[in-house]
PDB file of N, CA, C and O in Angstrom:
ATOM      1  N   MET A   1      30.816  35.879  -1.215  1.00  0.00           N
ATOM      2  CA  MET A   1      30.954  36.780  -2.892  1.00  0.00           C
ATOM      3  C   MET A   1      29.847  35.403  -3.470  1.00  0.00           C
ATOM      4  O   MET A   1      30.237  34.251  -3.658  1.00  0.00           O
ATOM      5  N   PRO A   2      28.875  35.742  -3.607  1.00  0.00           N
ATOM      6  CA  PRO A   2      27.358  35.669  -4.492  1.00  0.00           C
ATOM      7  C   PRO A   2      27.752  34.306  -6.005  1.00  0.00           C
ATOM      8  O   PRO A   2      27.254  33.280  -6.469  1.00  0.00           O
ATOM      9  N   GLN A   3      29.158  35.376  -6.274  1.00  0.00           N
ATOM     10  CA  GLN A   3      29.260  34.816  -8.065  1.00  0.00           C
ATOM     11  C   GLN A   3      30.135  33.500  -8.091  1.00  0.00           C
ATOM     12  O   GLN A   3      30.348  32.862  -9.122  1.00  0.00           O
ATOM     13  N   LEU A   4      30.562  33.208  -6.987  1.00  0.00           N
ATOM     14  CA  LEU A   4      31.496  32.222  -6.826  1.00  0.00           C
ATOM     15  C   LEU A   4      30.505  30.563  -7.723  1.00  0.00           C
ATOM     16  O   LEU A   4      30.877  29.936  -8.715  1.00  0.00           O
ATOM     17  N   ASN A   5      29.314  30.350  -6.908  1.00  0.00           N
ATOM     18  CA  ASN A   5      28.102  29.781  -7.111  1.00  0.00           C
ATOM     19  C   ASN A   5      27.516  30.038  -7.879  1.00  0.00           C
ATOM     20  O   ASN A   5      27.750  31.237  -8.035  1.00  0.00           O
ATOM     21  N   PRO A   6      26.092  29.435  -9.310  1.00  0.00           N
ATOM     22  CA  PRO A   6      25.226  29.564  -9.941  1.00  0.00           C
ATOM     23  C   PRO A   6      24.357  29.987  -8.609  1.00  0.00           C
ATOM     24  O   PRO A   6      24.504  30.270  -7.420  1.00  0.00           O
ATOM     25  N   SER A   7      23.228  29.815  -9.750  1.00  0.00           N
ATOM     26  CA  SER A   7      22.106  30.730  -8.868  1.00  0.00           C
ATOM     27  C   SER A   7      20.769  29.750  -8.814  1.00  0.00           C
ATOM     28  O   SER A   7      20.374  29.161  -9.820  1.00  0.00           O
ATOM     29  N   PRO A   8      20.152  29.651  -7.589  1.00  0.00           N
ATOM     30  CA  PRO A   8      19.257  28.339  -7.356  1.00  0.00           C
ATOM     31  C   PRO A   8      18.138  27.841  -9.252  1.00  0.00           C
ATOM     32  O   PRO A   8      17.749  26.831  -9.838  1.00  0.00           O
ATOM     33  N   TRP A   9      18.097  30.025  -9.509  1.00  0.00           N
ATOM     34  CA  TRP A   9      17.126  29.460 -10.571  1.00  0.00           C
ATOM     35  C   TRP A   9      18.034  28.174 -12.046  1.00  0.00           C
ATOM     36  O   TRP A   9      17.474  27.218 -12.582  1.00  0.00           O
ATOM     37  N   PHE A  10      19.062  28.518 -12.225  1.00  0.00           N
ATOM     38  CA  PHE A  10      20.305  27.717 -12.979  1.00  0.00           C
ATOM     39  C   PHE A  10      20.756  26.450 -12.295  1.00  0.00           C
ATOM     40  O   PHE A  10      21.711  25.805 -12.726  1.00  0.00           O
ATOM     41  N   TYR A  11      19.917  26.016 -10.994  1.00  0.00           N
ATOM     42  CA  TYR A  11      19.720  24.772 -11.235  1.00  0.00           C
ATOM     43  C   TYR A  11      18.574  24.743 -11.627  1.00  0.00           C
ATOM     44  O   TYR A  11      18.351  24.552 -12.822  1.00  0.00           O
ATOM     45  N   ILE A  12      17.499  24.937 -10.669  1.00  0.00           N
ATOM     46  CA  ILE A  12      15.912  24.702 -11.766  1.00  0.00           C
ATOM     47  C   ILE A  12      16.214  25.003 -13.450  1.00  0.00           C
ATOM     48  O   ILE A  12      15.966  24.432 -14.512  1.00  0.00           O
ATOM     49  N   MET A  13      16.547  25.608 -13.236  1.00  0.00           N
ATOM     50  CA  MET A  13      16.693  25.893 -15.241  1.00  0.00           C
ATOM     51  C   MET A  13      16.933  24.320 -15.424  1.00  0.00           C
ATOM     52  O   MET A  13      16.159  23.539 -15.976  1.00  0.00           O
ATOM     53  N   VAL A  14      18.222  24.009 -14.818  1.00  0.00           N
ATOM     54  CA  VAL A  14      18.652  23.015 -15.798  1.00  0.00           C
ATOM     55  C   VAL A  14      17.733  21.788 -15.754  1.00  0.00           C
ATOM     56  O   VAL A  14      17.587  21.276 -16.865  1.00  0.00           O
ATOM     57  N   ALA A  15      16.980  21.097 -14.603  1.00  0.00           N
ATOM     58  CA  ALA A  15      16.150  20.116 -13.407  1.00  0.00           C
ATOM     59  C   ALA A  15      14.965  20.537 -14.582  1.00  0.00           C
ATOM     60  O   ALA A  15      13.976  19.805 -14.594  1.00  0.00           O
ATOM     61  N   THR A  16      14.988  21.278 -15.226  1.00  0.00           N
ATOM     62  CA  THR A  16      13.713  21.713 -15.735  1.00  0.00           C
ATOM     63  C   THR A  16      13.714  20.921 -17.281  1.00  0.00           C
ATOM     64  O   THR A  16      12.865  20.172 -17.764  1.00  0.00           O
ATOM     65  N   TRP A  17      15.225  21.481 -17.930  1.00  0.00           N
ATOM     66  CA  TRP A  17      15.211  21.197 -18.926  1.00  0.00           C
ATOM     67  C   TRP A  17      15.624  19.702 -19.226  1.00  0.00           C
ATOM     68  O   TRP A  17      15.346  19.176 -20.304  1.00  0.00           O
ATOM     69  N   ALA A  18      16.354  18.995 -18.144  1.00  0.00           N
ATOM     70  CA  ALA A  18      16.480  17.872 -18.370  1.00  0.00           C
ATOM     71  C   ALA A  18      15.089  17.166 -18.495  1.00  0.00           C
ATOM     72  O   ALA A  18      14.790  16.193 -19.188  1.00  0.00           O
ATOM     73  N   THR A  19      14.423  17.804 -17.762  1.00  0.00           N
ATOM     74  CA  THR A  19      12.268  16.705 -17.387  1.00  0.00           C
ATOM     75  C   THR A  19      11.961  17.111 -18.743  1.00  0.00           C
ATOM     76  O   THR A  19      11.148  16.363 -19.286  1.00  0.00           O
ATOM     77  N   MET A  20      12.245  17.777 -19.229  1.00  0.00           N
ATOM     78  CA  MET A  20      11.590  17.850 -20.475  1.00  0.00           C
ATOM     79  C   MET A  20      12.126  17.708 -21.706  1.00  0.00           C
ATOM     80  O   MET A  20      11.465  17.755 -22.743  1.00  0.00           O
ATOM     81  N   MET A  21      13.669  17.481 -21.621  1.00  0.00           N
ATOM     82  CA  MET A  21      13.865  16.429 -22.787  1.00  0.00           C
ATOM     83  C   MET A  21      13.372  15.206 -22.508  1.00  0.00           C
ATOM     84  O   MET A  21      12.945  14.444 -23.376  1.00  0.00           O
ATOM     85  N   LEU A  22      13.408  14.935 -21.193  1.00  0.00           N
ATOM     86  CA  LEU A  22      12.971  13.044 -21.057  1.00  0.00           C
ATOM     87  C   LEU A  22      11.896  13.173 -21.158  1.00  0.00           C
ATOM     88  O   LEU A  22      11.713  12.150 -20.498  1.00  0.00           O
ATOM     89  N   LEU A  23      10.461  13.634 -21.480  1.00  0.00           N
ATOM     90  CA  LEU A  23       9.773  13.339 -21.571  1.00  0.00           C
ATOM     91  C   LEU A  23       9.160  13.863 -22.770  1.00  0.00           C
ATOM     92  O   LEU A  23       8.031  13.582 -23.171  1.00  0.00           O
ATOM     93  N   ILE A  24      10.217  14.863 -23.461  1.00  0.00           N
ATOM     94  CA  ILE A  24       9.913  14.826 -25.080  1.00  0.00           C
ATOM     95  C   ILE A  24      10.686  13.514 -26.286  1.00  0.00           C
ATOM     96  O   ILE A  24      10.606  13.323 -27.500  1.00  0.00           O
ATOM     97  N   THR A  25      11.708  12.566 -24.668  1.00  0.00           N
ATOM     98  CA  THR A  25      12.259  11.545 -25.698  1.00  0.00           C
ATOM     99  C   THR A  25      11.546  10.164 -25.580  1.00  0.00           C
ATOM    100  O   THR A  25      11.770   9.055 -26.066  1.00  0.00           O
ATOM    101  N   LYS A  26      10.429  10.761 -24.591  1.00  0.00           N
ATOM    102  CA  LYS A  26       9.564   9.191 -24.286  1.00  0.00           C
ATOM    103  C   LYS A  26       8.467   9.299 -24.914  1.00  0.00           C
ATOM    104  O   LYS A  26       7.887   8.266 -25.247  1.00  0.00           O
ATOM    105  N   LEU A  27       7.877  10.666 -25.253  1.00  0.00           N
ATOM    106  CA  LEU A  27       6.736  10.481 -25.869  1.00  0.00           C
ATOM    107  C   LEU A  27       7.088  11.039 -27.884  1.00  0.00           C
ATOM    108  O   LEU A  27       6.550  11.942 -28.526  1.00  0.00           O
ATOM    109  N   THR A  28       7.980  10.212 -28.240  1.00  0.00           N
ATOM    110  CA  THR A  28       8.471  10.212 -29.696  1.00  0.00           C
ATOM    111  C   THR A  28       9.072   8.745 -29.698  1.00  0.00           C
ATOM    112  O   THR A  28       9.420   8.168 -30.729  1.00  0.00           O
ATOM    113  N   ALA A  29       9.163   8.130 -28.236  1.00  0.00           N
ATOM    114  CA  ALA A  29       9.487   7.046 -28.294  1.00  0.00           C
ATOM    115  C   ALA A  29       8.439   5.880 -28.359  1.00  0.00           C
ATOM    116  O   ALA A  29       8.649   4.708 -28.672  1.00  0.00           O
ATOM    117  N   THR A  30       7.284   6.466 -27.999  1.00  0.00           N
ATOM    118  CA  THR A  30       6.052   5.571 -27.488  1.00  0.00           C
ATOM    119  C   THR A  30       5.758   4.268 -27.844  1.00  0.00           C
ATOM    120  O   THR A  30       6.787   3.611 -28.001  1.00  0.00           O
ATOM    121  N   PRO A  31       4.560   3.543 -28.064  1.00  0.00           N
ATOM    122  CA  PRO A  31       4.588   2.042 -28.989  1.00  0.00           C
ATOM    123  C   PRO A  31       3.802   2.929 -30.062  1.00  0.00           C
ATOM    124  O   PRO A  31       3.378   4.081 -29.963  1.00  0.00           O
ATOM    125  N   THR A  32       3.715   1.541 -31.669  1.00  0.00           N
ATOM    126  CA  THR A  32       2.846   2.293 -32.947  1.00  0.00           C
ATOM    127  C   THR A  32       1.359   2.224 -32.085  1.00  0.00           C
ATOM    128  O   THR A  32       0.435   2.258 -32.897  1.00  0.00           O
ATOM    129  N   HIS A  33       1.113   2.179 -31.371  1.00  0.00           N
ATOM    130  CA  HIS A  33      -0.533   1.663 -31.167  1.00  0.00           C
ATOM    131  C   HIS A  33      -0.409   2.912 -30.845  1.00  0.00           C
ATOM    132  O   HIS A  33      -1.528   3.069 -31.334  1.00  0.00           O
ATOM    133  N   THR A  34       0.029   4.540 -30.296  1.00  0.00           N
ATOM    134  CA  THR A  34      -0.343   6.078 -30.417  1.00  0.00           C
ATOM    135  C   THR A  34       0.050   6.455 -31.588  1.00  0.00           C
ATOM    136  O   THR A  34      -0.435   7.544 -31.895  1.00  0.00           O
ATOM    137  N   THR A  35       1.051   5.790 -32.739  1.00  0.00           N
ATOM    138  CA  THR A  35       1.365   6.758 -33.929  1.00  0.00           C
ATOM    139  C   THR A  35       0.230   6.658 -34.778  1.00  0.00           C
ATOM    140  O   THR A  35      -0.495   5.664 -34.821  1.00  0.00           O
ATOM    141  N   PRO A  36       0.054   7.847 -35.556  1.00  0.00           N
ATOM    142  CA  PRO A  36      -0.871   7.117 -36.825  1.00  0.00           C
ATOM    143  C   PRO A  36      -0.137   6.893 -37.140  1.00  0.00           C
ATOM    144  O   PRO A  36      -0.235   5.731 -36.746  1.00  0.00           O
ATOM    145  N   ILE A  37       1.274   6.913 -37.879  1.00  0.00           N
ATOM    146  CA  ILE A  37       1.904   6.712 -39.053  1.00  0.00           C
ATOM    147  C   ILE A  37       1.570   5.160 -39.552  1.00  0.00           C
ATOM    148  O   ILE A  37       1.406   4.691 -40.679  1.00  0.00           O
ATOM    149  N   ASN A  38       1.545   4.647 -38.402  1.00  0.00           N
ATOM    150  CA  ASN A  38       2.111   2.607 -37.816  1.00  0.00           C
ATOM    151  C   ASN A  38       1.106   1.775 -37.358  1.00  0.00           C
ATOM    152  O   ASN A  38       1.241   0.599 -37.020  1.00  0.00           O
ATOM    153  N   THR A  39      -0.145   2.589 -37.363  1.00  0.00           N
ATOM    154  CA  THR A  39      -1.417   1.711 -37.337  1.00  0.00           C
ATOM    155  C   THR A  39      -1.460   1.093 -38.032  1.00  0.00           C
ATOM    156  O   THR A  39      -2.590   0.675 -37.781  1.00  0.00           O
ATOM    157  N   ASN A  40      -1.028   0.304 -39.237  1.00  0.00           N
ATOM    158  CA  ASN A  40      -1.460  -0.826 -39.611  1.00  0.00           C
ATOM    159  C   ASN A  40      -0.195  -2.007 -39.670  1.00  0.00           C
ATOM    160  O   ASN A  40      -0.188  -2.920 -40.495  1.00  0.00           O
ATOM    161  N   LYS A  41       0.648  -1.840 -38.843  1.00  0.00           N
ATOM    162  CA  LYS A  41       1.782  -2.260 -38.721  1.00  0.00           C
ATOM    163  C   LYS A  41       2.145  -3.216 -37.213  1.00  0.00           C
ATOM    164  O   LYS A  41       1.876  -2.327 -36.404  1.00  0.00           O
ATOM    165  N   PRO A  42       2.528  -4.301 -36.426  1.00  0.00           N
ATOM    166  CA  PRO A  42       1.980  -4.616 -35.269  1.00  0.00           C
ATOM    167  C   PRO A  42       3.629  -3.832 -34.825  1.00  0.00           C
ATOM    168  O   PRO A  42       4.669  -3.390 -35.314  1.00  0.00           O
ATOM    169  N   PRO A  43       2.813  -4.106 -33.376  1.00  0.00           N
ATOM    170  CA  PRO A  43       3.693  -3.522 -32.066  1.00  0.00           C
ATOM    171  C   PRO A  43       5.094  -3.853 -32.596  1.00  0.00           C
ATOM    172  O   PRO A  43       6.035  -3.062 -32.527  1.00  0.00           O
ATOM    173  N   HIS A  44       5.167  -5.139 -33.155  1.00  0.00           N
ATOM    174  CA  HIS A  44       7.091  -5.603 -32.855  1.00  0.00           C
ATOM    175  C   HIS A  44       8.052  -5.179 -33.756  1.00  0.00           C
ATOM    176  O   HIS A  44       9.279  -5.234 -33.672  1.00  0.00           O
ATOM    177  N   THR A  45       6.937  -4.509 -35.111  1.00  0.00           N
ATOM    178  CA  THR A  45       7.933  -3.651 -36.416  1.00  0.00           C
ATOM    179  C   THR A  45       8.555  -2.363 -35.589  1.00  0.00           C
ATOM    180  O   THR A  45       9.441  -1.831 -36.258  1.00  0.00           O
ATOM    181  N   LYS A  46       8.399  -1.900 -34.681  1.00  0.00           N
ATOM    182  CA  LYS A  46       8.633  -0.704 -34.045  1.00  0.00           C
ATOM    183  C   LYS A  46      10.066  -1.080 -33.820  1.00  0.00           C
ATOM    184  O   LYS A  46      10.451  -2.244 -33.929  1.00  0.00           O
ATOM    185  N   THR A  47      10.985   0.090 -33.450  1.00  0.00           N
ATOM    186  CA  THR A  47      12.343  -0.315 -33.216  1.00  0.00           C
ATOM    187  C   THR A  47      12.190  -0.239 -31.627  1.00  0.00           C
ATOM    188  O   THR A  47      11.568   0.745 -31.228  1.00  0.00           O
ATOM    189  N   THR A  48      12.638  -1.080 -30.711  1.00  0.00           N
ATOM    190  CA  THR A  48      12.289  -1.035 -29.524  1.00  0.00           C
ATOM    191  C   THR A  48      13.505   0.157 -29.039  1.00  0.00           C
ATOM    192  O   THR A  48      14.320   0.681 -29.799  1.00  0.00           O
ATOM    193  N   TRP A  49      13.371   0.386 -27.666  1.00  0.00           N
ATOM    194  CA  TRP A  49      13.884   1.623 -26.632  1.00  0.00           C
ATOM    195  C   TRP A  49      14.784   1.137 -25.569  1.00  0.00           C
ATOM    196  O   TRP A  49      14.688   0.109 -24.899  1.00  0.00           O
ATOM    197  N   PRO A  50      15.714   2.105 -25.538  1.00  0.00           N
ATOM    198  CA  PRO A  50      16.392   0.997 -24.269  1.00  0.00           C
ATOM    199  C   PRO A  50      15.495   1.341 -23.215  1.00  0.00           C
ATOM    200  O   PRO A  50      15.594   0.672 -22.186  1.00  0.00           O
ATOM    201  N   TRP A  51      14.163   2.755 -23.283  1.00  0.00           N
ATOM    202  CA  TRP A  51      14.433   3.072 -22.025  1.00  0.00           C
ATOM    203  C   TRP A  51      12.313   2.866 -21.843  1.00  0.00           C
ATOM    204  O   TRP A  51      11.766   3.050 -20.755  1.00  0.00           O
TER     205      TRP A  51
END
């Protein structure tokens, strides 16, 4: 009965989505030297993220 368990593609899609979310989160939390908006501010003024 194959309907009891999701297909392997379901797990692949979830893993890919989770990886993309993690990468996007890391990219949006980069230090100030990669952020053009805060180039004139010292890096320690940027909010430090736990990851």
